[in-house]
N, CA, C and O atoms as a Tinker XYZ file with bonds, in Angstrom:
   416  protein
     1  N    -18.765000    8.659000  -20.895000    73     2
     2  CA   -17.907000    9.029000  -22.102000    64     1     3
     3  C    -17.711000   10.843000  -22.387000    63     2     4     5
     4  O    -18.435000   11.815000  -22.172000    81     3
     5  N    -16.179000   10.632000  -23.044000    73     3     6
     6  CA   -15.427000   11.444000  -23.144000    64     5     7
     7  C    -15.788000   12.488000  -24.217000    63     6     8     9
     8  O    -15.749000   12.123000  -25.392000    81     7
     9  N    -16.146000   13.790000  -23.914000    73     7    10
    10  CA   -16.787000   14.798000  -25.425000    64     9    11
    11  C    -15.161000   15.604000  -25.352000    63    10    12    13
    12  O    -14.909000   15.378000  -26.536000    81    11
    13  N    -14.336000   16.097000  -25.027000    73    11    14
    14  CA   -13.305000   17.013000  -25.851000    64    13    15
    15  C    -12.986000   15.809000  -26.732000    63    14    16    17
    16  O    -13.192000   14.597000  -26.667000    81    15
    17  N    -12.069000   17.116000  -28.057000    73    15    18
    18  CA   -11.627000   16.685000  -29.004000    64    17    19
    19  C    -10.595000   15.160000  -29.620000    63    18    20    21
    20  O    -10.685000   14.270000  -30.466000    81    19
    21  N     -9.681000   15.612000  -28.583000    73    19    22
    22  CA    -8.798000   14.634000  -28.615000    64    21    23
    23  C     -9.238000   13.544000  -28.216000    63    22    24    25
    24  O     -8.461000   12.665000  -28.588000    81    23
    25  N    -10.370000   12.988000  -27.457000    73    23    26
    26  CA   -10.651000   11.840000  -27.160000    64    25    27
    27  C    -11.982000   11.936000  -27.638000    63    26    28    29
    28  O    -12.632000   11.095000  -27.016000    81    27
    29  N    -12.447000   12.326000  -28.149000    73    27    30
    30  CA   -14.090000   12.013000  -28.283000    64    29    31
    31  C    -14.344000   10.468000  -28.231000    63    30    32    33
    32  O    -13.542000    9.567000  -28.478000    81    31
    33  N    -15.812000   10.371000  -27.803000    73    31    34
    34  CA   -16.287000    9.313000  -26.789000    64    33    35
    35  C    -15.360000    8.438000  -26.431000    63    34    36    37
    36  O    -15.843000    7.315000  -26.574000    81    35
    37  N    -14.440000    8.391000  -26.099000    73    35    38
    38  CA   -13.858000    7.768000  -25.368000    64    37    39
    39  C    -14.790000    6.991000  -24.757000    63    38    40    41
    40  O    -15.934000    6.803000  -25.170000    81    39
    41  N    -14.182000    6.429000  -23.530000    73    39    42
    42  CA   -14.509000    5.568000  -23.015000    64    41    43
    43  C    -13.841000    6.151000  -21.341000    63    42    44    45
    44  O    -12.900000    6.943000  -21.391000    81    43
    45  N    -14.037000    5.993000  -20.825000    73    43    46
    46  CA   -13.101000    5.957000  -19.108000    64    45    47
    47  C    -14.230000    6.024000  -17.824000    63    46    48    49
    48  O    -15.415000    6.332000  -17.695000    81    47
    49  N    -13.111000    5.543000  -16.955000    73    47    50
    50  CA   -13.720000    5.481000  -15.663000    64    49    51
    51  C    -13.408000    6.538000  -14.687000    63    50    52    53
    52  O    -12.385000    7.211000  -14.807000    81    51
    53  N    -14.512000    6.770000  -13.421000    73    51    54
    54  CA   -13.445000    8.157000  -12.964000    64    53    55
    55  C    -14.421000    7.178000  -11.226000    63    54    56    57
    56  O    -14.863000    6.138000  -10.739000    81    55
    57  N    -14.148000    8.753000  -11.062000    73    55    58
    58  CA   -14.484000    9.047000   -9.143000    64    57    59
    59  C    -16.307000    9.809000   -9.724000    63    58    60    61
    60  O    -16.519000   10.736000  -10.507000    81    59
    61  N    -17.186000    9.045000   -9.040000    73    59    62
    62  CA   -18.596000    9.033000   -9.284000    64    61    63
    63  C    -18.810000   10.789000   -9.056000    63    62    64    65
    64  O    -19.526000   11.521000   -9.740000    81    63
    65  N    -17.811000   11.242000   -7.689000    73    63    66
    66  CA   -18.116000   12.659000   -6.801000    64    65    67
    67  C    -17.348000   13.265000   -7.654000    63    66    68    69
    68  O    -17.516000   14.440000   -7.325000    81    67
    69  N    -16.433000   13.269000   -8.750000    73    67    70
    70  CA   -15.408000   14.067000   -9.384000    64    69    71
    71  C    -16.389000   15.296000   -9.909000    63    70    72    73
    72  O    -15.620000   16.175000  -10.298000    81    71
    73  N    -18.110000   15.845000  -10.132000    73    71    74
    74  CA   -18.003000   17.488000  -10.425000    64    73    75
    75  C    -18.446000   18.013000   -9.355000    63    74    76    77
    76  O    -18.376000   19.222000   -9.131000    81    75
    77  N    -19.211000   16.734000   -8.176000    73    75    78
    78  CA   -19.793000   16.705000   -7.350000    64    77    79
    79  C    -19.188000   17.918000   -5.700000    63    78    80    81
    80  O    -18.858000   17.205000   -4.752000    81    79
    81  N    -19.097000   19.038000   -5.483000    73    79    82
    82  CA   -18.309000   19.449000   -4.570000    64    81    83
    83  C    -18.090000   19.256000   -2.729000    63    82    84    85
    84  O    -18.243000   19.854000   -1.664000    81    83
    85  N    -17.521000   17.669000   -3.455000    73    83    86
    86  CA   -16.930000   16.838000   -2.153000    64    85    87
    87  C    -15.818000   16.452000   -2.852000    63    86    88    89
    88  O    -15.763000   16.434000   -4.082000    81    87
    89  N    -14.727000   16.071000   -1.942000    73    87    90
    90  CA   -13.743000   15.831000   -2.316000    64    89    91
    91  C    -13.520000   14.941000   -2.636000    63    90    92    93
    92  O    -13.682000   14.224000   -1.649000    81    91
    93  N    -13.154000   14.241000   -3.581000    73    91    94
    94  CA   -12.936000   11.899000   -4.432000    64    93    95
    95  C    -11.768000   12.060000   -5.024000    63    94    96    97
    96  O    -11.245000   12.988000   -5.641000    81    95
    97  N    -11.443000   10.965000   -4.721000    73    95    98
    98  CA   -10.669000   10.340000   -4.393000    64    97    99
    99  C     -9.615000   10.380000   -6.106000    63    98   100   101
   100  O     -8.971000    9.429000   -6.549000    81    99
   101  N     -9.718000   11.426000   -6.591000    73    99   102
   102  CA    -8.882000   11.622000   -7.981000    64   101   103
   103  C     -8.606000   10.035000   -9.056000    63   102   104   105
   104  O     -7.537000    9.753000   -9.597000    81   103
   105  N     -9.935000    9.179000   -9.127000    73   103   106
   106  CA    -9.162000    8.224000   -9.623000    64   105   107
   107  C     -9.891000    8.348000  -11.591000    63   106   108   109
   108  O    -10.752000    8.961000  -12.221000    81   107
   109  N     -9.068000    7.549000  -11.761000    73   107   110
   110  CA    -9.541000    7.313000  -13.153000    64   109   111
   111  C     -8.522000    6.765000  -14.574000    63   110   112   113
   112  O     -7.304000    6.751000  -14.750000    81   111
   113  N     -9.812000    6.305000  -15.514000    73   111   114
   114  CA    -8.623000    4.686000  -15.840000    64   113   115
   115  C     -9.524000    5.344000  -17.274000    63   114   116   117
   116  O    -10.621000    5.880000  -17.116000    81   115
   117  N     -8.763000    5.183000  -18.883000    73   115   118
   118  CA    -9.447000    4.880000  -19.985000    64   117   119
   119  C     -9.699000    3.383000  -20.089000    63   118   120   121
   120  O     -8.837000    2.560000  -19.780000    81   119
   121  N    -10.788000    3.088000  -20.489000    73   119   122
   122  CA   -11.635000    2.246000  -20.575000    64   121   123
   123  C    -10.607000    1.483000  -21.770000    63   122   124   125
   124  O     -9.481000    1.965000  -21.646000    81   123
   125  N    -10.630000    0.890000  -22.408000    73   123   126
   126  CA    -9.494000    0.600000  -23.576000    64   125   127
   127  C     -8.785000    0.653000  -23.162000    63   126   128   129
   128  O     -8.239000   -0.448000  -23.225000    81   127
   129  N     -7.883000    1.729000  -22.298000    73   127   130
   130  CA    -6.646000    1.175000  -22.640000    64   129   131
   131  C     -5.702000   -0.560000  -21.286000    63   130   132   133
   132  O     -4.663000   -1.210000  -21.400000    81   131
   133  N     -6.643000   -0.568000  -20.426000    73   131   134
   134  CA    -7.039000   -1.539000  -19.228000    64   133   135
   135  C     -7.848000   -2.598000  -20.000000    63   134   136   137
   136  O     -7.448000   -3.761000  -20.043000    81   135
   137  N     -8.963000   -2.213000  -20.601000    73   135   138
   138  CA    -9.203000   -4.070000  -21.618000    64   137   139
   139  C     -7.654000   -4.499000  -22.071000    63   138   140   141
   140  O     -6.948000   -5.492000  -21.897000    81   139
   141  N     -7.543000   -3.518000  -22.585000    73   139   142
   142  CA    -6.326000   -3.825000  -23.934000    64   141   143
   143  C     -4.927000   -4.666000  -23.016000    63   142   144   145
   144  O     -4.297000   -5.623000  -23.468000    81   143
   145  N     -4.744000   -4.156000  -21.967000    73   143   146
   146  CA    -3.172000   -4.390000  -20.878000    64   145   147
   147  C     -4.511000   -5.923000  -19.524000    63   146   148   149
   148  O     -3.924000   -6.659000  -18.731000    81   147
   149  N     -6.027000   -5.975000  -19.652000    73   147   150
   150  CA    -6.168000   -7.523000  -19.668000    64   149   151
   151  C     -5.851000   -8.360000  -20.400000    63   150   152   153
   152  O     -6.123000   -7.810000  -21.468000    81   151
   153  N     -5.337000   -9.634000  -20.739000    73   151   154
   154  CA    -4.961000  -10.576000  -20.820000    64   153   155
   155  C     -4.588000  -11.859000  -20.363000    63   154   156   157
   156  O     -4.172000  -11.807000  -19.206000    81   155
   157  N     -4.587000  -12.975000  -20.845000    73   155   158
   158  CA    -4.530000  -13.994000  -20.978000    64   157   159
   159  C     -2.278000  -14.576000  -21.028000    63   158   160   161
   160  O     -1.782000  -14.576000  -22.154000    81   159
   161  N     -1.313000  -14.969000  -19.798000    73   159   162
   162  CA    -0.792000  -15.417000  -19.901000    64   161   163
   163  C     -1.019000  -16.554000  -19.417000    63   162   164   165
   164  O     -1.868000  -16.870000  -18.584000    81   163
   165  N      0.475000  -17.783000  -20.438000    73   163   166
   166  CA     0.418000  -18.654000  -20.134000    64   165   167
   167  C      1.821000  -19.135000  -18.865000    63   166   168   169
   168  O      2.986000  -18.817000  -19.107000    81   167
   169  N      1.353000  -20.087000  -17.282000    73   167   170
   170  CA     2.619000  -20.317000  -16.790000    64   169   171
   171  C      2.558000  -21.362000  -16.783000    63   170   172   173
   172  O      1.421000  -21.769000  -17.020000    81   171
   173  N      3.722000  -22.554000  -16.508000    73   171   174
   174  CA     3.954000  -23.567000  -16.097000    64   173   175
   175  C      3.462000  -23.896000  -14.931000    63   174   176   177
   176  O      3.566000  -22.811000  -14.357000    81   175
   177  N      2.978000  -24.647000  -14.126000    73   175   178
   178  CA     3.276000  -25.323000  -12.459000    64   177   179
   179  C      3.086000  -26.650000  -12.336000    63   178   180   181
   180  O      2.011000  -27.141000  -12.681000    81   179
   181  N      3.748000  -27.151000  -12.005000    73   179   182
   182  CA     4.265000  -28.753000  -11.503000    64   181   183
   183  C      3.701000  -29.553000  -12.621000    63   182   184   185
   184  O      2.965000  -30.534000  -12.517000    81   183
   185  N      4.256000  -28.863000  -13.967000    73   183   186
   186  CA     4.206000  -29.437000  -15.494000    64   185   187
   187  C      2.727000  -29.381000  -16.335000    63   186   188   189
   188  O      2.321000  -29.934000  -17.357000    81   187
   189  N      2.126000  -28.400000  -15.342000    73   187   190
   190  CA     0.471000  -28.801000  -16.358000    64   189   191
   191  C      0.385000  -26.708000  -16.526000    63   190   192   193
   192  O      0.656000  -25.850000  -15.687000    81   191
   193  N     -0.120000  -26.573000  -18.025000    73   191   194
   194  CA    -0.089000  -26.357000  -18.071000    64   193   195
   195  C     -1.479000  -25.002000  -17.040000    63   194   196   197
   196  O     -2.515000  -25.517000  -16.620000    81   195
   197  N     -1.281000  -23.640000  -16.831000    73   195   198
   198  CA    -1.719000  -22.936000  -16.156000    64   197   199
   199  C     -2.230000  -21.235000  -16.305000    63   198   200   201
   200  O     -1.636000  -20.235000  -15.902000    81   199
   201  N     -3.482000  -21.332000  -17.000000    73   199   202
   202  CA    -3.672000  -19.710000  -17.544000    64   201   203
   203  C     -4.274000  -18.831000  -16.516000    63   202   204   205
   204  O     -5.378000  -19.004000  -16.001000    81   203
   205  N     -3.154000  -17.537000  -16.179000    73   203   206
   206  CA    -3.718000  -16.654000  -14.878000    64   205   207
   207  C     -3.814000  -15.481000  -16.074000    63   206   208   209
   208  O     -3.144000  -15.168000  -17.058000    81   207
   209  N     -5.201000  -14.952000  -15.329000    73   207   210
   210  CA    -5.143000  -13.372000  -16.172000    64   209   211
   211  C     -4.352000  -12.484000  -15.686000    63   210   212   213
   212  O     -4.160000  -12.553000  -14.472000    81   211
   213  N     -3.727000  -11.501000  -16.384000    73   211   214
   214  CA    -2.324000  -10.397000  -16.269000    64   213   215
   215  C     -2.331000   -9.811000  -15.117000    63   214   216   217
   216  O     -1.371000   -9.821000  -14.346000    81   215
   217  N     -4.434000   -8.732000  -14.708000    73   215   218
   218  CA    -4.119000   -8.141000  -14.546000    64   217   219
   219  C     -4.403000   -8.675000  -12.786000    63   218   220   221
   220  O     -4.324000   -7.826000  -11.898000    81   219
   221  N     -4.653000   -9.807000  -12.529000    73   219   222
   222  CA    -4.480000   -9.813000  -11.959000    64   221   223
   223  C     -3.578000  -10.707000  -10.608000    63   222   224   225
   224  O     -3.770000  -10.794000   -9.395000    81   223
   225  N     -2.253000  -11.430000  -11.816000    73   223   226
   226  CA    -1.407000  -12.073000  -10.710000    64   225   227
   227  C     -0.225000  -10.598000  -11.160000    63   226   228   229
   228  O      0.821000  -10.806000  -10.546000    81   227
   229  N     -0.113000   -9.282000  -11.988000    73   227   230
   230  CA     0.248000   -7.840000  -11.593000    64   229   231
   231  C     -0.726000   -7.550000   -9.957000    63   230   232   233
   232  O     -0.172000   -7.964000   -8.939000    81   231
   233  N     -1.487000   -7.171000   -9.874000    73   231   234
   234  CA    -2.187000   -7.502000   -8.737000    64   233   235
   235  C     -1.777000   -7.622000   -7.326000    63   234   236   237
   236  O     -1.515000   -6.963000   -6.320000    81   235
   237  N     -1.861000   -8.818000   -7.797000    73   235   238
   238  CA    -0.839000   -9.618000   -6.340000    64   237   239
   239  C      0.296000   -9.379000   -6.112000    63   238   240   241
   240  O      0.565000   -9.446000   -4.913000    81   239
   241  N      1.587000   -8.967000   -7.144000    73   239   242
   242  CA     2.433000   -8.206000   -7.208000    64   241   243
   243  C      2.616000   -7.140000   -6.121000    63   242   244   245
   244  O      3.307000   -6.936000   -5.123000    81   243
   245  N      1.353000   -6.404000   -7.038000    73   243   246
   246  CA     1.205000   -4.869000   -6.090000    64   245   247
   247  C      0.460000   -5.197000   -4.737000    63   246   248   249
   248  O      0.498000   -4.276000   -3.921000    81   247
   249  N      0.085000   -5.836000   -4.520000    73   247   250
   250  CA    -0.465000   -6.061000   -3.329000    64   249   251
   251  C      0.762000   -6.299000   -2.133000    63   250   252   253
   252  O      1.122000   -5.558000   -1.219000    81   251
   253  N      1.208000   -7.583000   -2.528000    73   251   254
   254  CA     2.258000   -8.276000   -1.470000    64   253   255
   255  C      3.249000   -6.895000   -1.618000    63   254   256   257
   256  O      4.231000   -6.874000   -0.876000    81   255
   257  N      3.014000   -5.576000   -2.669000    73   255   258
   258  CA     4.596000   -5.207000   -2.015000    64   257   259
   259  C      3.851000   -3.747000   -1.553000    63   258   260   261
   260  O      4.444000   -2.668000   -1.529000    81   259
   261  N      2.767000   -3.899000   -1.280000    73   259   262
   262  CA     2.290000   -2.479000   -0.941000    64   261   263
   263  C      2.456000   -3.375000    0.421000    63   262   264   265
   264  O      3.151000   -2.827000    1.276000    81   263
   265  N      1.877000   -4.796000    0.800000    73   263   266
   266  CA     1.665000   -5.170000    2.171000    64   265   267
   267  C      3.184000   -4.740000    2.830000    63   266   268   269
   268  O      3.348000   -3.923000    3.736000    81   267
   269  N      4.219000   -5.493000    2.144000    73   267   270
   270  CA     5.570000   -5.500000    2.550000    64   269   271
   271  C      5.639000   -4.083000    3.102000    63   270   272   273
   272  O      5.454000   -3.797000    4.285000    81   271
   273  N      6.056000   -2.826000    1.668000    73   271   274
   274  CA     6.050000   -1.634000    2.116000    64   273   275
   275  C      5.538000   -1.259000    3.729000    63   274   276   277
   276  O      6.366000   -0.964000    4.591000    81   275
   277  N      3.946000   -1.316000    4.031000    73   275   278
   278  CA     3.292000   -1.085000    5.019000    64   277   279
   279  C      4.261000   -1.525000    6.437000    63   278   280   281
   280  O      4.661000   -0.614000    7.162000    81   279
   281  N      4.566000   -2.840000    6.735000    73   279   282
   282  CA     5.413000   -3.730000    7.151000    64   281   283
   283  C      6.103000   -2.984000    8.154000    63   282   284   285
   284  O      5.955000   -2.623000    9.321000    81   283
   285  N      7.430000   -2.853000    6.622000    73   283   286
   286  CA     8.341000   -1.361000    7.042000    64   285   287
   287  C      7.659000   -0.761000    7.780000    63   286   288   289
   288  O      7.729000   -1.174000    8.937000    81   287
   289  N      6.673000    0.480000    7.536000    73   287   290
   290  CA     6.633000    1.591000    8.339000    64   289   291
   291  C      5.900000    0.854000    9.134000    63   290   292   293
   292  O      6.688000    0.831000   10.080000    81   291
   293  N      4.982000    0.215000    9.500000    73   291   294
   294  CA     4.632000   -0.549000   11.407000    64   293   295
   295  C      5.966000   -0.472000   11.369000    63   294   296   297
   296  O      6.239000    0.608000   11.893000    81   295
   297  N      6.736000   -0.895000   11.114000    73   295   298
   298  CA     8.408000   -1.548000   12.304000    64   297   299
   299  C      8.700000   -0.038000   11.779000    63   298   300   301
   300  O      7.509000    0.271000   11.824000    81   299
   301  N      9.147000    0.814000   11.448000    73   299   302
   302  CA     9.882000    2.210000   11.619000    64   301   303
   303  C      8.995000    2.374000   12.071000    63   302   304   305
   304  O      8.271000    1.849000   11.224000    81   303
   305  N      8.122000    2.834000   13.063000    73   303   306
   306  CA     7.130000    3.714000   13.431000    64   305   307
   307  C      7.540000    2.949000   14.796000    63   306   308   309
   308  O      8.289000    3.513000   15.594000    81   307
   309  N      6.994000    1.551000   15.067000    73   307   310
   310  CA     7.559000    1.238000   16.279000    64   309   311
   311  C      8.392000    2.106000   16.735000    63   310   312   313
   312  O      8.422000    3.169000   17.355000    81   311
   313  N      9.583000    0.752000   15.866000    73   311   314
   314  CA    11.273000    2.086000   16.740000    64   313   315
   315  C     11.078000    3.363000   17.053000    63   314   316   317
   316  O     11.271000    3.804000   18.186000    81   315
   317  N     10.659000    4.093000   16.015000    73   315   318
   318  CA    10.239000    5.684000   16.702000    64   317   319
   319  C      9.606000    6.050000   18.407000    63   318   320   321
   320  O      9.914000    6.863000   19.278000    81   319
   321  N      8.765000    5.154000   18.298000    73   319   322
   322  CA     7.997000    5.386000   19.353000    64   321   323
   323  C      8.378000    4.157000   20.486000    63   322   324   325
   324  O      7.648000    4.062000   21.472000    81   323
   325  N      9.696000    3.086000   20.306000    73   323   326
   326  CA     9.821000    2.112000   21.043000    64   325   327
   327  C     11.171000    3.559000   22.700000    63   326   328   329
   328  O     11.183000    3.475000   23.928000    81   327
   329  N     12.116000    4.755000   21.569000    73   327   330
   330  CA    13.043000    5.183000   22.229000    64   329   331
   331  C     12.553000    5.579000   23.462000    63   330   332   333
   332  O     13.180000    5.326000   24.491000    81   331
   333  N     11.141000    6.376000   23.471000    73   331   334
   334  CA    10.318000    6.823000   24.626000    64   333   335
   335  C      9.955000    6.192000   26.003000    63   334   336   337
   336  O      9.770000    6.768000   27.075000    81   335
   337  N      9.899000    4.889000   25.711000    73   335   338
   338  CA     9.667000    3.501000   26.658000    64   337   339
   339  C     10.860000    2.891000   26.616000    63   338   340   341
   340  O     10.766000    1.719000   26.979000    81   339
   341  N     11.880000    3.199000   26.335000    73   339   342
   342  CA    12.949000    2.786000   26.423000    64   341   343
   343  C     13.712000    4.041000   27.127000    63   342   344   345
   344  O     14.473000    3.482000   27.917000    81   343
   345  N     13.897000    5.374000   27.247000    73   343   346
   346  CA    14.454000    5.974000   27.853000    64   345   347
   347  C     13.807000    6.170000   29.671000    63   346   348   349
   348  O     14.501000    6.175000   30.688000    81   347
   349  N     12.284000    6.316000   29.571000    73   347   350
   350  CA    11.543000    6.188000   31.071000    64   349   351
   351  C     11.987000    3.965000   31.679000    63   350   352   353
   352  O     11.699000    3.328000   32.692000    81   351
   353  N     12.527000    3.703000   30.765000    73   351   354
   354  CA    13.347000    2.840000   31.157000    64   353   355
   355  C     14.218000    2.704000   31.618000    63   354   356   357
   356  O     14.190000    2.863000   32.838000    81   355
   357  N     15.127000    2.449000   31.182000    73   355   358
   358  CA    16.443000    3.288000   31.627000    64   357   359
   359  C     16.615000    4.560000   32.766000    63   358   360   361
   360  O     17.553000    4.646000   33.559000    81   359
   361  N     15.878000    5.186000   32.691000    73   359   362
   362  CA    15.275000    7.204000   34.481000    64   361   363
   363  C     15.004000    6.011000   35.323000    63   362   364   365
   364  O     15.320000    6.454000   36.428000    81   363
   365  N     14.603000    4.722000   35.530000    73   363   366
   366  CA    13.882000    3.925000   36.201000    64   365   367
   367  C     14.599000    2.846000   36.722000    63   366   368   369
   368  O     14.316000    2.471000   37.859000    81   367
   369  N     15.877000    2.022000   35.804000    73   367   370
   370  CA    16.844000    1.291000   36.551000    64   369   371
   371  C     18.047000    2.473000   37.198000    63   370   372   373
   372  O     18.820000    2.147000   38.099000    81   371
   373  N     18.044000    3.617000   36.684000    73   371   374
   374  CA    19.043000    4.814000   36.690000    64   373   375
   375  C     18.599000    4.850000   38.387000    63   374   376   377
   376  O     19.426000    4.419000   39.191000    81   375
   377  N     17.603000    5.246000   38.762000    73   375   378
   378  CA    17.192000    5.625000   39.724000    64   377   379
   379  C     16.903000    5.168000   40.922000    63   378   380   381
   380  O     16.841000    5.646000   42.054000    81   379
   381  N     16.608000    3.313000   40.041000    73   379   382
   382  CA    16.294000    2.662000   41.540000    64   381   383
   383  C     18.424000    2.461000   41.991000    63   382   384   385
   384  O     18.946000    2.617000   43.096000    81   383
   385  N     19.033000    2.135000   40.821000    73   383   386
   386  CA    20.225000    1.637000   41.174000    64   385   387
   387  C     20.678000    3.106000   42.363000    63   386   388   389
   388  O     21.252000    2.877000   43.428000    81   387
   389  N     20.321000    4.444000   41.952000    73   387   390
   390  CA    20.626000    5.312000   42.910000    64   389   391
   391  C     20.451000    5.185000   44.452000    63   390   392   393
   392  O     21.339000    4.772000   45.198000    81   391
   393  N     18.975000    5.661000   44.926000    73   391   394
   394  CA    17.721000    4.871000   46.328000    64   393   395
   395  C     18.687000    4.094000   46.759000    63   394   396   397
   396  O     19.378000    4.460000   47.710000    81   395
   397  N     18.987000    2.377000   45.864000    73   395   398
   398  CA    20.502000    1.320000   46.617000    64   397   399
   399  C     20.881000    2.116000   46.465000    63   398   400   401
   400  O     20.052000    3.026000   46.482000    81   399
   401  N     22.218000    2.523000   46.212000    73   399   402
   402  CA    23.070000    3.077000   46.864000    64   401   403
   403  C     23.162000    4.548000   47.527000    63   402   404   405
   404  O     24.046000    5.396000   47.404000    81   403
   405  N     22.272000    4.569000   48.079000    73   403   406
   406  CA    22.087000    5.851000   48.432000    64   405   407
   407  C     21.418000    4.699000   50.415000    63   406   408   409
   408  O     20.514000    5.304000   50.991000    81   407
   409  N     21.662000    3.979000   50.802000    73   407   410
   410  CA    20.932000    2.684000   51.498000    64   409   411
   411  C     21.765000    2.895000   52.166000    63   410   412   413
   412  O     21.879000    3.438000   53.265000    81   411
   413  N     22.995000    2.031000   50.846000    73   411   414
   414  CA    24.687000    1.596000   52.086000    64   413   415
   415  C     25.118000    2.509000   52.291000    63   414   416
   416  O     26.126000    2.572000   52.995000    81   415
């Protein structure tokens, strides 16, 4: 519960080791804002009404976006890693042709 004058007695969620002399995750959330953001939205699926939790819906979109971002980062890292492998392969092929050329 907040003890500041501007947010007196306002509930919040935070990292449990915030005041400990340890690294912490800096998580902070005002509980009333979070509860206000949670609600029900009506969607239509196959002609039937379906109620979806707004937070779950946006959370799924956020997770999908993070997965897409991570997949792109993995591809970029593989591309950065791969040129070394390709260079070694090209050098090996060039040396093989050089050895075969010298034998003729």
